[in-house]
Residue, then its C-alpha position, 0 to 999 in steps of 0.5 A: m744951583v749945583s748939588p754937592q755931589k756934582t761939585v765933587l764931580a766937577g772938581f770944585l770939592d774933594k769930598v762931601v761930608s755930613e754936618a756931623e762929619f764936618a768939624p772932624a774933617v776940618q780938624a783932620f785937614a788942619q792937622a795935615m796942613t801943619m805937617t806939610k809945611l816945610d822948614m825952608k832953611t832946612h829944605h834949602q840946606t838939604r838941596l845944597k848937600a844933595r847937589a854938592e857933588l854935581v856942582h863941580v861936574p860941569d867945571k871939570y869938563i869945562e877945564k878938560d875942554r880948555h886943554r883939548r886941541l881942536 
């Protein structure tokens, strides 16, 4: 068997807590996890807005190259 402290060192656990600290630690973790969930529709729309200007940049240069003489 491996001690709890060694499992932290090995990277299997992030933190070792006492029995008294266990329930509050689980509740804090659960609360943190709910805050990390992304609304994927909103995330996608934000990415599209952020990239909107960049989408047309390649088209501009492709068109410019079409009219350039070699």
